DOPA-401674 format. One record per residue (C-alpha): x, y, z; residue in one letter; residue number from 1. Coordinates in nm, 3 decimals, decimal comma, padded with zeros to 5 digits. Example, Ala and Ser with C-alpha at 12.3 -4.5 7.8 and 13.67 -1.06 7.14 Angstrom:
- 01,230 | -00,450 | 00,780 | a | 1
- 01,367 | -00,106 | 00,714 | s | 2
END
This chain:
- 12,412 | 16,353 | 05,946 | m | 1
- 12,665 | 16,284 | 06,196 | r | 2
- 12,622 | 15,976 | 06,219 | w | 3
- 12,618 | 15,862 | 05,952 | i | 4
- 12,929 | 15,973 | 05,917 | l | 5
- 13,020 | 15,828 | 06,229 | a | 6
- 12,937 | 15,494 | 06,101 | i | 7
- 13,163 | 15,537 | 05,807 | c | 8
- 13,461 | 15,633 | 05,980 | f | 9
- 13,376 | 15,324 | 06,210 | a | 10
- 13,302 | 15,095 | 05,911 | l | 11
- 13,635 | 15,210 | 05,739 | g | 12
- 13,895 | 15,154 | 06,006 | l | 13
- 13,721 | 14,817 | 06,128 | a | 14
- 13,755 | 14,696 | 05,750 | l | 15
- 14,138 | 14,724 | 05,745 | p | 16
- 14,183 | 14,592 | 06,038 | v | 17
- 13,890 | 14,311 | 06,024 | q | 18
- 14,161 | 14,207 | 05,680 | a | 19
- 14,449 | 14,202 | 05,834 | q | 20
- 14,337 | 13,938 | 06,106 | t | 21
- 14,544 | 13,681 | 05,981 | d | 22
- 14,916 | 13,837 | 05,881 | p | 23
- 15,067 | 13,580 | 05,752 | t | 24
- 14,719 | 13,511 | 05,491 | a | 25
- 14,846 | 13,594 | 05,185 | p | 26
- 14,647 | 13,894 | 05,035 | p | 27
- 14,358 | 13,814 | 04,789 | p | 28
- 14,418 | 13,751 | 04,439 | g | 29
- 14,824 | 13,672 | 04,545 | a | 30
- 15,005 | 13,402 | 04,352 | i | 31
- 15,148 | 13,174 | 04,578 | l | 32
- 15,435 | 12,989 | 04,451 | f | 33
- 15,533 | 12,553 | 04,513 | v | 34
- 15,834 | 12,391 | 04,439 | n | 35
- 15,725 | 12,082 | 04,322 | q | 36
- 16,008 | 11,904 | 04,330 | e | 37
- 16,036 | 11,988 | 04,696 | r | 38
- 15,688 | 11,841 | 04,668 | l | 39
- 15,781 | 11,480 | 04,556 | l | 40
- 16,093 | 11,517 | 04,763 | v | 41
- 15,961 | 11,596 | 05,065 | d | 42
- 15,628 | 11,420 | 05,095 | s | 43
- 15,574 | 11,099 | 05,239 | t | 44
- 15,405 | 10,997 | 04,951 | l | 45
- 15,625 | 11,119 | 04,730 | g | 46
- 15,943 | 11,003 | 04,848 | r | 47
- 15,696 | 10,593 | 04,938 | a | 48
- 15,737 | 10,679 | 04,523 | i | 49
- 16,041 | 10,707 | 04,455 | l | 50
- 16,175 | 10,450 | 04,716 | s | 51
- 15,951 | 10,212 | 04,487 | l | 52
- 16,148 | 10,356 | 04,198 | e | 53
- 16,436 | 10,265 | 04,330 | s | 54
- 16,343 | 09,922 | 04,434 | e | 55
- 16,229 | 09,877 | 04,100 | e | 56
- 16,515 | 09,997 | 03,939 | r | 57
- 16,742 | 09,769 | 04,245 | a | 58
- 16,598 | 09,453 | 04,064 | v | 59
- 16,627 | 09,523 | 03,675 | l | 60
- 16,967 | 09,607 | 03,752 | t | 61
- 17,061 | 09,298 | 03,912 | a | 62
- 16,859 | 09,107 | 03,659 | e | 63
- 17,061 | 09,326 | 03,352 | g | 64
- 17,420 | 09,252 | 03,536 | e | 65
- 17,393 | 08,923 | 03,612 | r | 66
- 17,217 | 08,820 | 03,176 | i | 67
- 17,548 | 09,002 | 03,113 | a | 68
- 17,743 | 08,772 | 03,348 | a | 69
- 17,585 | 08,437 | 03,194 | e | 70
- 17,635 | 08,548 | 02,859 | l | 71
- 18,044 | 08,666 | 02,894 | s | 72
- 18,064 | 08,353 | 03,044 | a | 73
- 17,837 | 08,201 | 02,710 | e | 74
- 18,055 | 08,443 | 02,476 | e | 75
- 18,418 | 08,299 | 02,695 | s | 76
- 18,309 | 07,926 | 02,559 | a | 77
- 18,197 | 07,963 | 02,186 | l | 78
- 18,539 | 08,131 | 02,154 | t | 79
- 18,722 | 07,872 | 02,291 | e | 80
- 18,462 | 07,596 | 02,109 | l | 81
- 18,597 | 07,816 | 01,835 | r | 82
- 18,914 | 07,620 | 01,823 | k | 83
- 18,807 | 07,242 | 01,831 | t | 84
- 18,439 | 07,315 | 01,643 | a | 85
- 18,358 | 07,259 | 01,275 | t | 86
- 18,389 | 07,645 | 01,105 | p | 87
- 17,991 | 07,531 | 01,037 | e | 88
- 17,929 | 07,375 | 01,434 | d | 89
- 18,078 | 07,724 | 01,471 | f | 90
- 17,882 | 07,900 | 01,276 | r | 91
- 17,571 | 07,766 | 01,388 | v | 92
- 17,636 | 07,832 | 01,716 | r | 93
- 17,686 | 08,123 | 01,718 | a | 94
- 17,408 | 08,223 | 01,523 | e | 95
- 17,213 | 08,074 | 01,800 | a | 96
- 17,389 | 08,312 | 02,107 | f | 97
- 17,334 | 08,573 | 01,858 | n | 98
- 16,986 | 08,542 | 01,862 | q | 99
- 16,989 | 08,454 | 02,201 | r | 100
- 17,174 | 08,811 | 02,312 | v | 101
- 16,878 | 08,977 | 02,057 | e | 102
- 16,640 | 08,851 | 02,265 | r | 103
- 16,740 | 08,896 | 02,584 | v | 104
- 16,866 | 09,270 | 02,497 | r | 105
- 16,478 | 09,290 | 02,330 | a | 106
- 16,365 | 09,122 | 02,641 | e | 107
- 16,549 | 09,395 | 02,900 | q | 108
- 16,469 | 09,768 | 02,709 | l | 109
- 16,124 | 09,657 | 02,753 | d | 110
- 16,119 | 09,561 | 03,104 | k | 111
- 16,295 | 09,913 | 03,109 | d | 112
- 16,073 | 10,064 | 02,872 | r | 113
- 15,764 | 09,908 | 03,127 | a | 114
- 15,949 | 10,042 | 03,475 | q | 115
- 16,007 | 10,397 | 03,272 | t | 116
- 15,629 | 10,422 | 03,220 | q | 117
- 15,509 | 10,309 | 03,550 | r | 118
- 15,704 | 10,592 | 03,698 | n | 119
- 15,565 | 10,816 | 03,454 | e | 120
- 15,209 | 10,703 | 03,569 | d | 121
- 15,325 | 10,687 | 03,931 | r | 122
- 15,425 | 11,069 | 03,942 | r | 123
- 15,136 | 11,140 | 03,717 | r | 124
- 14,879 | 11,017 | 04,000 | a | 125
- 15,109 | 11,200 | 04,247 | f | 126
- 15,124 | 11,542 | 04,076 | y | 127
- 14,719 | 11,449 | 04,041 | a | 128
- 14,672 | 11,429 | 04,441 | t | 129
- 14,939 | 11,763 | 04,476 | a | 130
- 14,730 | 11,934 | 04,243 | a | 131
- 14,393 | 11,905 | 04,414 | q | 132
- 14,539 | 11,984 | 04,689 | i | 133
- 14,697 | 12,327 | 04,566 | l | 134
- 14,380 | 12,389 | 04,423 | g | 135
- 14,216 | 12,342 | 04,742 | d | 136
- 14,467 | 12,578 | 04,903 | i | 137
- 14,443 | 12,828 | 04,655 | m | 138
- 14,088 | 12,877 | 04,663 | v | 139
- 14,062 | 12,945 | 05,101 | q | 140
- 14,315 | 13,134 | 05,041 | s | 141
- 14,165 | 13,324 | 04,769 | r | 142
- 14,481 | 13,311 | 04,598 | a | 143
- 14,507 | 13,391 | 04,146 | s | 144
- 14,744 | 13,148 | 04,066 | a | 145
- 14,988 | 12,916 | 04,180 | i | 146
- 15,331 | 12,932 | 04,003 | m | 147
- 15,650 | 12,683 | 04,037 | d | 148
- 15,875 | 12,866 | 04,243 | r | 149
- 16,177 | 12,729 | 04,039 | r | 150
- 16,024 | 12,953 | 03,751 | s | 151
- 16,055 | 13,283 | 03,980 | v | 152
- 16,340 | 13,487 | 04,012 | l | 153
- 16,281 | 13,645 | 04,325 | l | 154
- 15,977 | 13,672 | 04,515 | y | 155
- 15,787 | 13,732 | 04,879 | n | 156
- 15,911 | 13,400 | 05,045 | t | 157
- 15,542 | 13,470 | 05,260 | s | 158
- 15,374 | 13,350 | 04,932 | l | 159
- 15,623 | 13,000 | 04,921 | d | 160
- 15,278 | 12,739 | 05,015 | i | 161
- 15,597 | 12,449 | 04,994 | t | 162
- 15,591 | 12,327 | 05,353 | d | 163
- 15,191 | 12,360 | 05,436 | l | 164
- 15,146 | 12,145 | 05,046 | a | 165
- 15,380 | 11,885 | 05,180 | v | 166
- 15,169 | 11,856 | 05,538 | s | 167
- 14,884 | 11,834 | 05,372 | r | 168
- 15,057 | 11,561 | 05,133 | l | 169
- 15,107 | 11,355 | 05,436 | d | 170
- 14,802 | 11,379 | 05,574 | a | 171
- 14,613 | 11,291 | 05,259 | a | 172
- 14,808 | 11,004 | 05,258 | y | 173
- 14,824 | 10,903 | 05,604 | a | 174
- 14,409 | 10,895 | 05,541 | a | 175
- 14,425 | 10,720 | 05,228 | d | 176
- 14,749 | 10,468 | 05,187 | p | 177
- 14,623 | 10,371 | 04,830 | a | 178
- 14,720 | 10,699 | 04,681 | l | 179
- 15,047 | 10,546 | 04,662 | l | 180
- 14,957 | 10,380 | 04,286 | p | 181
- 15,243 | 10,037 | 04,364 | t | 182
- 15,113 | 09,877 | 03,996 | d | 183
- 14,968 | 10,217 | 03,800 | p | 184
END
């Protein structure tokens, strides 16, 4: 009977020590925290997506500025023409100019919407990749949930897995550059 008590006592002392072999590991069932915005801003894949978005926005902005300058010059010429043109000739030219302006506005709006949709699609793909990585981290750490850090006032910073998730995202992107959807 004493040997059973000795074994139970030894196991009772050994189990807590064994469970605490990694002092940085969260306890089973813990709630982990991640800053989703930092995943995008700090990861190589996220920065590549943001850079691509910025480049596309710059191209669209430059095109819009060029078109605006052309239309402004055309409007100035039309204003000057008003002084010498017949009312009927001016009206025809003004209507044509207005139709062109409306068409150009619609085209630019369509391009802007398409860019916005591409941005949303890229970010959706990014967060789907991040979700897989976060799911792996959650399973490996035996956590019960992962919450966005920005929705919590106070928390134990040792439960923040943002840096770990960023490093795993970087590794996944390095292994598969096709994770960057250039034309979703």
